[in-house]
C-alpha positions as CSV (number, residue, x, y, z in Angstrom):
1,X,-29.1,20.3,-5.0
2,X,-30.2,18.8,-9.0
3,X,-33.2,16.8,-9.4
4,X,-33.5,13.7,-11.7
5,X,-32.6,15.5,-14.9
6,X,-28.9,16.2,-13.6
7,X,-27.3,13.6,-16.0
8,X,-29.2,14.9,-18.8
9,X,-28.2,18.4,-18.4
10,X,-24.5,17.6,-18.0
11,X,-24.1,15.9,-21.2
12,X,-26.1,18.4,-22.8
13,X,-23.8,21.0,-21.3
14,X,-20.8,19.4,-22.4
15,X,-22.0,18.9,-25.7
16,X,-22.4,23.0,-25.5
17,X,-19.0,23.6,-24.6
18,X,-17.7,21.3,-27.6
19,X,-20.1,23.1,-29.7
20,X,-19.3,26.7,-29.0
21,X,-15.7,25.5,-29.5
22,X,-16.5,24.2,-32.6
23,X,-18.1,27.8,-34.2
24,X,-15.2,29.6,-32.5
25,X,-12.5,30.7,-35.2
26,X,-9.2,28.3,-34.8
27,X,-6.5,27.3,-37.0
28,X,-7.4,23.8,-39.1
29,X,-11.1,24.5,-38.8
30,X,-13.2,21.5,-39.9
31,X,-16.3,22.9,-42.0
32,X,-19.5,21.3,-41.0
33,X,-18.8,19.8,-38.1
34,X,-20.9,19.4,-35.4
35,X,-21.5,18.0,-32.0
36,X,-23.8,14.7,-31.5
37,X,-24.8,12.4,-28.7
38,X,-25.8,8.9,-30.2
39,X,-23.8,5.6,-29.9
40,X,-20.6,5.3,-31.2
41,X,-21.8,2.3,-33.5
42,X,-24.3,4.7,-35.4
43,X,-21.3,7.4,-36.0
44,X,-20.7,5.1,-39.2
45,X,-23.8,5.6,-40.6
46,X,-24.3,8.4,-43.0
47,X,-27.8,9.1,-42.7
48,X,-27.6,9.8,-38.7
49,X,-24.3,11.5,-38.6
50,X,-23.5,12.9,-42.3
51,X,-20.4,14.2,-42.4
52,X,-17.1,15.3,-39.6
53,X,-18.7,15.2,-35.3
54,X,-17.8,15.1,-32.0
55,X,-19.9,12.7,-30.2
56,X,-20.3,12.7,-26.7
57,X,-21.5,9.3,-24.6
58,X,-22.3,8.3,-21.5
59,X,-20.6,5.0,-21.0
60,X,-20.6,4.1,-17.0
61,X,-22.1,6.0,-14.0
62,X,-20.4,5.3,-10.7
63,X,-21.2,6.2,-7.1
64,X,-19.2,9.4,-5.5
65,X,-18.0,8.0,-2.4
66,X,-16.5,11.1,-0.7
67,X,-20.2,12.7,-0.8
68,X,-21.9,9.0,-0.3
69,X,-20.3,9.0,3.0
70,X,-20.6,13.0,4.0
71,X,-24.7,12.0,3.9
72,X,-26.4,12.1,7.2
73,X,-28.7,9.4,7.6
74,X,-31.9,9.8,5.9
75,X,-34.4,7.5,8.1
76,X,-35.2,7.5,11.5
77,X,-35.3,4.3,14.1
78,X,-39.0,4.0,12.9
79,X,-38.5,4.3,9.1
80,X,-39.4,7.4,8.5
81,X,-37.6,9.8,6.1
82,X,-35.9,13.0,8.6
83,X,-34.2,14.2,5.8
84,X,-34.1,13.9,1.6
85,X,-32.6,11.2,0.4
86,X,-28.8,12.4,-1.9
87,X,-27.4,10.2,-4.4
88,X,-24.0,11.8,-5.9
89,X,-22.8,10.2,-9.4
90,X,-19.7,10.4,-11.1
91,X,-20.2,10.4,-14.8
92,X,-18.0,8.4,-17.2
93,X,-18.1,10.1,-21.0
94,X,-16.3,8.3,-24.4
95,X,-16.1,11.5,-26.8
96,X,-15.2,10.3,-30.3
97,X,-14.2,12.7,-33.1
98,X,-15.4,10.8,-37.0
99,X,-14.4,12.0,-40.1
100,X,-12.4,11.8,-43.4
101,X,-9.1,9.8,-42.6
102,X,-7.5,11.6,-45.8
103,X,-7.8,15.1,-44.3
104,X,-7.1,14.1,-40.7
105,X,-11.0,15.4,-39.3
106,X,-10.5,13.2,-36.6
107,X,-7.5,14.1,-35.0
108,X,-8.0,17.6,-35.6
109,X,-11.5,17.3,-33.8
110,X,-10.1,15.5,-31.5
111,X,-7.2,18.5,-30.6
112,X,-10.1,21.1,-30.5
113,X,-12.0,19.1,-27.9
114,X,-8.9,18.9,-25.6
115,X,-8.2,22.6,-26.0
116,X,-12.1,23.2,-25.2
117,X,-12.1,21.4,-22.3
118,X,-8.9,22.4,-21.0
119,X,-10.5,26.1,-21.2
120,X,-13.5,25.3,-19.4
121,X,-12.9,22.2,-17.1
122,X,-15.5,23.6,-14.7
123,X,-18.8,23.5,-15.8
124,X,-19.9,26.9,-14.1
125,X,-23.2,28.8,-12.9
126,X,-23.1,30.8,-16.6
127,X,-22.5,27.9,-18.3
128,X,-24.8,25.4,-17.3
129,X,-27.6,28.4,-17.7
130,X,-26.7,29.1,-21.6
131,X,-26.7,25.4,-22.3
132,X,-29.9,25.0,-21.2
133,X,-31.5,28.1,-22.5
134,X,-29.8,27.0,-26.1
135,X,-31.0,23.3,-26.1
136,X,-34.6,23.6,-24.3
137,X,-36.2,25.2,-27.5
138,X,-35.4,22.0,-29.4
139,X,-38.1,19.5,-29.8
140,X,-36.0,16.7,-28.5
141,X,-34.2,18.5,-25.4
142,X,-37.3,20.6,-24.2
143,X,-37.1,19.1,-20.9
144,X,-33.8,20.6,-20.1
145,X,-36.3,24.0,-19.1
146,X,-37.1,21.8,-16.0
147,X,-33.5,21.1,-15.0
148,X,-32.1,22.8,-12.0
149,X,-28.2,21.6,-12.4
150,X,-27.3,25.4,-12.3
151,X,-28.6,25.8,-8.6
152,X,-26.0,22.3,-7.2
153,X,-24.2,23.7,-4.3
154,X,-21.4,21.4,-6.0
155,X,-19.9,22.6,-9.3
156,X,-19.3,19.8,-11.9
157,X,-15.9,19.4,-13.2
158,X,-14.1,17.7,-15.9
159,X,-11.1,15.8,-15.9
160,X,-9.6,13.6,-18.6
161,X,-9.6,9.6,-17.5
162,X,-6.4,7.6,-18.9
163,X,-7.4,4.0,-20.1
164,X,-4.8,1.3,-20.9
165,X,-5.1,-0.4,-24.3
166,X,-6.5,-3.7,-22.4
167,X,-9.5,-1.5,-21.2
168,X,-10.1,0.4,-24.4
169,X,-10.5,-2.6,-26.5
170,X,-12.8,-4.0,-23.7
171,X,-15.1,-1.1,-24.4
172,X,-15.0,-1.3,-28.2
173,X,-15.2,-4.7,-28.9
174,X,-17.5,-5.8,-25.5
175,X,-19.7,-3.4,-24.6
176,X,-20.0,-1.4,-28.0
177,X,-19.4,-4.2,-30.1
178,X,-17.9,-1.9,-33.0
179,X,-14.9,-0.8,-34.7
180,X,-12.3,1.7,-32.5
181,X,-12.6,5.4,-33.6
182,X,-10.5,8.0,-32.2
183,X,-11.4,8.7,-29.1
184,X,-11.0,9.9,-25.4
185,X,-12.5,9.3,-21.8
186,X,-13.2,12.3,-19.7
187,X,-15.0,12.0,-15.7
188,X,-17.5,14.6,-14.7
189,X,-17.5,14.7,-10.6
190,X,-20.1,15.5,-8.8
191,X,-23.7,15.2,-10.1
192,X,-26.0,15.5,-6.7
193,X,-29.3,14.4,-7.4
194,X,-32.1,15.1,-4.9
195,X,-35.0,13.0,-3.9
196,X,-38.3,15.1,-4.1
197,X,-40.0,14.0,-1.0
198,X,-41.1,15.7,2.3
199,X,-39.4,14.6,4.9
200,X,-41.2,14.4,8.4
201,X,-41.4,18.0,10.2
202,X,-38.8,18.0,13.1
203,X,-40.8,18.1,16.6
204,X,-40.1,21.5,18.2
205,X,-38.0,21.8,21.5
206,X,-40.0,22.4,24.6
207,X,-36.7,23.4,27.0
208,X,-33.3,23.3,27.0
209,X,-31.2,22.0,30.0
210,X,-27.5,22.2,30.3
211,X,-25.7,20.0,32.7
212,X,-21.8,21.1,33.5
213,X,-19.8,18.4,35.5
214,X,-16.4,18.8,37.1
215,X,-13.7,17.1,34.6
216,X,-10.7,15.6,35.7
217,X,-9.0,12.3,36.7
218,X,-11.5,10.5,39.3
219,X,-10.2,9.9,42.9
220,X,-9.1,6.6,44.1
221,X,-11.3,6.3,47.7
222,X,-8.9,5.8,50.4
223,X,-8.4,2.4,52.2
224,X,-9.7,2.2,55.8
225,X,-7.2,0.8,58.1
226,X,-7.6,0.5,62.3
227,X,-5.3,2.2,64.6
228,X,-5.1,1.0,68.2
229,X,-6.8,2.2,71.2
230,X,-5.7,5.5,73.0
231,X,-4.1,3.8,75.5
232,X,-1.3,2.2,72.9
233,X,1.6,4.1,72.8
234,X,3.1,2.1,69.6
235,X,0.1,2.2,67.2
236,X,-0.1,-0.7,64.8
237,X,-2.3,-1.3,62.2
238,X,-4.9,-3.9,61.2
239,X,-5.2,-4.0,57.7
240,X,-7.7,-6.6,56.1
241,X,-9.0,-8.2,59.4
242,X,-11.4,-7.9,62.2
243,X,-12.0,-4.5,63.5
244,X,-11.0,-5.8,67.1
245,X,-9.7,-8.7,68.9
246,X,-12.0,-11.4,70.5
247,X,-11.7,-9.6,73.8
248,X,-15.6,-8.0,73.4
249,X,-14.6,-4.2,73.2
250,X,-15.6,-3.6,69.4
251,X,-17.6,-0.8,69.8
252,X,-15.1,0.9,71.9
253,X,-12.4,0.7,69.7
254,X,-12.5,3.9,67.7
255,X,-12.0,3.5,63.6
256,X,-10.6,6.3,61.2
257,X,-10.1,6.0,58.1
258,X,-6.1,6.5,57.2
259,X,-4.4,5.8,53.7
260,X,-2.7,2.6,53.5
261,X,0.9,2.9,51.4
262,X,0.9,-0.8,51.2
263,X,-2.6,-2.9,50.4
264,X,-1.3,-6.5,51.8
265,X,-1.5,-7.2,55.0
266,X,1.6,-7.3,57.2
267,X,2.8,-10.6,58.2
268,X,4.0,-10.3,61.5
269,X,-0.1,-9.5,62.2
270,X,-2.4,-12.1,62.4
271,X,-6.6,-12.5,63.4
272,X,-5.9,-13.5,66.6
273,X,-3.9,-10.6,67.6
274,X,-5.0,-8.0,70.2
275,X,-4.4,-4.2,70.3
276,X,-2.1,-3.2,73.4
277,X,-5.3,-1.1,74.7
278,X,-7.5,-3.8,75.2
279,X,-5.0,-5.9,77.0
280,X,-4.7,-3.3,79.2
281,X,-8.4,-2.7,79.8
282,X,-8.5,-6.9,80.2
283,X,-5.7,-6.5,83.2
284,X,-7.5,-3.8,85.2
285,X,-10.9,-5.1,85.0
286,X,-9.2,-8.6,86.0
287,X,-7.4,-6.6,88.7
288,X,-10.7,-5.0,90.1
289,X,-12.4,-8.4,90.3
290,X,-9.3,-9.8,92.4
291,X,-9.2,-6.8,94.6
292,X,-13.2,-7.3,95.3
293,X,-12.7,-10.9,95.6
294,X,-10.1,-10.5,98.6
295,X,-11.8,-8.0,100.2
296,X,-14.9,-10.1,100.7
297,X,-13.0,-13.2,101.9
């Protein structure tokens, strides 16, 4: 990641690419042309920018949503830092060409600018290092010696940005408030700026526990129904009702869990029905009682 000098480092690298393209021999070379980084309204001032020039001006900075969404939370629930905050930015540049209109200096410089950025659309590690070495010795840009843009994991890419006539007129008349000069817009993406803070150290892991649970659909618990007593030859199921009838033999009636194919209570069964086994037991007990009563009398 880069430090807070990344934005200035991208501007200086872009300036280096265009300056190297002007120094390289090419047809229609504009004599005395150079690359500047001033406001476009200062290009018409001969004391500030004498002669033809290519001006690089950063006019807008927008967040890069792809990298910002990929960034993990930087703070824990108690507010302490868990990792270094990261700011991902896209830089919009206005590259203006200025010179004599009679000799078409601006148009020749614009053609050279577009060609140079087509040849070098990516600011590679070597290009950034060469740019920092070239401008870190100048009095105005000595701070570039501390820039670490070359160590960024994502390379900065340059791409032309089309603008409509309405957007272009607003940029020059409202924002810059200066007469229009021949220009083109480019976007540099992405610049990753990491905060220079120390997050809290993560506590060590004391032990690792691995738990394995069976997978698959959960089994449905069986519906419990009651079969008749063993004396019943034609069993009937009491679904949803009391275990047995009011014969007092509730504990002696065996109950076994079975799966019922129908969850509804059969219409021919009611709570007052008795199983046949209970009826036989009751009749047998009644016969014994009657026999003992007749034997006594």
